[in-house]
C-alpha distance (Angstrom), angle and dihedral (degrees) to the residues before:
residue distance angle dihedral
M1 . . .
C2 3.80 . .
M3 3.81 117.9 .
H4 3.76 126.6 -168.3
E5 3.78 126.9 -116.8
P6 3.83 111.7 -109.5
N7 3.85 96.1 -94.3
E8 3.78 98.2 33.9
P9 3.76 116.8 115.3
V10 3.82 119.1 -103.1
D11 3.74 112.6 -127.4
P12 3.90 112.8 -156.8
A13 3.82 89.8 -154.0
H14 3.82 89.8 56.1
I15 3.76 89.4 48.1
R16 3.80 88.0 54.7
E17 3.85 90.4 52.9
I18 3.77 93.5 50.4
A19 3.77 94.5 49.5
E20 3.84 91.9 45.8
E21 3.76 89.7 50.3
Y22 3.79 92.9 52.6
Y23 3.79 88.8 54.2
R24 3.80 95.9 39.1
T25 3.79 92.2 53.5
G26 3.82 94.1 44.7
Q27 3.79 95.6 -116.3
F28 3.75 93.9 121.0
Y29 3.75 139.2 1.8
C30 3.86 123.5 -123.8
S31 3.86 102.5 -76.5
E32 3.78 93.4 37.8
A33 3.81 93.2 49.2
I34 3.82 92.4 51.5
V35 3.85 95.3 47.1
K36 3.80 91.4 46.5
T37 3.80 94.3 47.2
I38 3.80 96.1 45.6
N39 3.84 91.3 45.6
D40 3.80 91.9 50.7
E41 3.81 102.2 36.8
F42 3.80 93.7 46.3
G43 3.79 93.1 42.2
L44 3.82 92.5 -126.5
N45 3.79 90.2 158.4
Y46 3.76 97.6 -142.6
A47 3.77 111.2 152.6
D48 3.83 112.9 -99.0
D49 3.74 85.2 -109.3
V50 3.87 86.1 82.8
V51 3.80 84.8 77.0
R52 3.77 88.3 62.1
M53 3.78 89.4 61.3
A54 3.78 89.4 58.1
S55 3.82 93.4 51.3
G56 3.73 97.1 89.9
F57 3.79 95.7 57.2
P58 3.84 105.6 68.2
I59 3.77 120.8 110.4
G60 3.75 93.2 21.5
I61 3.86 101.1 -44.3
G62 3.72 110.9 -38.5
S63 3.86 92.1 -7.9
A64 3.81 88.8 -66.0
G65 3.85 90.2 126.9
C66 3.81 97.0 -120.6
A67 3.79 124.7 118.1
C68 3.80 114.5 9.8
G69 3.88 110.3 -99.4
A70 3.78 92.4 -138.4
V71 3.70 91.8 59.8
T72 3.77 93.2 44.1
G73 3.80 87.9 50.2
G74 3.79 89.2 50.8
V75 3.84 91.5 50.3
M76 3.78 90.3 49.5
A77 3.83 90.1 51.7
I78 3.74 90.8 49.9
G79 3.81 88.6 51.7
M80 3.80 89.6 50.9
V81 3.80 88.7 62.3
F82 3.85 105.0 28.0
G83 3.88 102.9 21.9
R84 3.75 123.2 114.0
K85 3.84 126.3 -114.6
D86 3.77 99.1 -175.2
P87 3.83 125.8 71.5
G88 3.75 112.9 -102.6
D89 3.85 94.4 11.0
P90 3.86 105.1 156.0
S91 3.86 89.9 -146.3
I92 3.78 83.7 92.8
D93 3.83 88.5 82.9
R94 3.79 92.6 60.1
C95 3.79 91.6 46.7
L96 3.75 92.0 49.6
A97 3.77 93.1 47.8
L98 3.87 92.0 51.0
S99 3.82 91.7 46.6
R100 3.79 90.0 49.3
E101 3.82 89.5 50.9
L102 3.82 91.6 54.1
H103 3.81 90.8 46.4
A104 3.89 91.2 50.0
L105 3.85 92.5 48.2
F106 3.75 90.9 52.7
I107 3.85 92.8 47.2
R108 3.82 90.7 48.4
R109 3.87 91.3 52.1
H110 3.83 98.2 39.5
G111 3.80 108.0 21.3
C112 3.74 98.0 -122.1
L113 3.82 146.6 19.5
C114 3.81 96.7 -132.4
C115 3.80 109.3 116.6
R116 3.76 91.1 -157.6
T117 3.80 91.0 57.9
L118 3.86 94.5 40.5
I119 3.83 90.6 56.3
H120 3.77 96.2 35.4
G121 3.84 110.6 148.7
M122 3.81 93.8 12.9
V123 3.73 125.2 117.5
L124 3.85 107.8 -123.4
K125 3.88 110.3 -105.0
S126 3.83 90.6 9.7
P127 3.76 116.2 139.3
E128 3.86 89.4 -104.4
H129 3.83 91.8 50.9
L130 3.81 92.9 47.0
R131 3.77 94.1 46.5
Q132 3.86 91.5 54.1
C133 3.77 96.1 42.5
I134 3.78 93.0 46.3
A135 3.84 87.0 51.6
F136 3.80 92.5 48.6
T137 3.81 90.5 48.3
G138 3.78 91.6 52.5
E139 3.78 94.5 43.0
V140 3.77 93.4 51.3
A141 3.83 92.8 44.9
E142 3.72 90.3 52.8
E143 3.81 95.3 45.9
T144 3.84 90.8 46.1
A145 3.85 89.0 52.3
K146 3.85 90.4 49.4
I147 3.82 90.0 52.7
I148 3.79 93.1 48.7
L149 3.78 92.9 47.1
R150 3.81 92.6 47.4
E151 3.83 95.0 45.6
T152 3.84 96.9 44.4
G153 3.75 88.3 55.6
D154 3.77 91.1 -134.6
G155 3.68 93.7 104.8
Q156 3.80 97.0 -158.2
H157 3.80 117.1 7.4
R158 3.79 134.6 93.6
I159 3.75 114.8 -91.4
S160 3.83 102.6 -131.4
């Protein structure tokens, strides 16, 4: 996948394309694709092992059909930028608010966060299911990037 040079602008639409391509080609599922793309494109410099942490969230947390993996991946990516490392750090409030914003946006657009409901009536891995989940992955990756860009005050460049 294409990564930006350190001072090259980050384009949320391009982030969407990269995340969708990871899912479309079977390299990663939703949450993994978002974490990988945000980490790489924003130059966060987390070890690629961070993608392993996202591997339990696809298909509604371990394929249980609960919370949409794309949204959980987006929340993880927000935490990678705005989460706290130190006990008692009040930055948790900002991270929670931004995560809630992403959650609310998805609910407004799609009516719920429940993977089971979102894919109701679809055969898992069918073209219909894949199209929808690829689109959700791209949408959430793009919206996550927009939140990060807005909140870092940079507006367009990598964070590192």
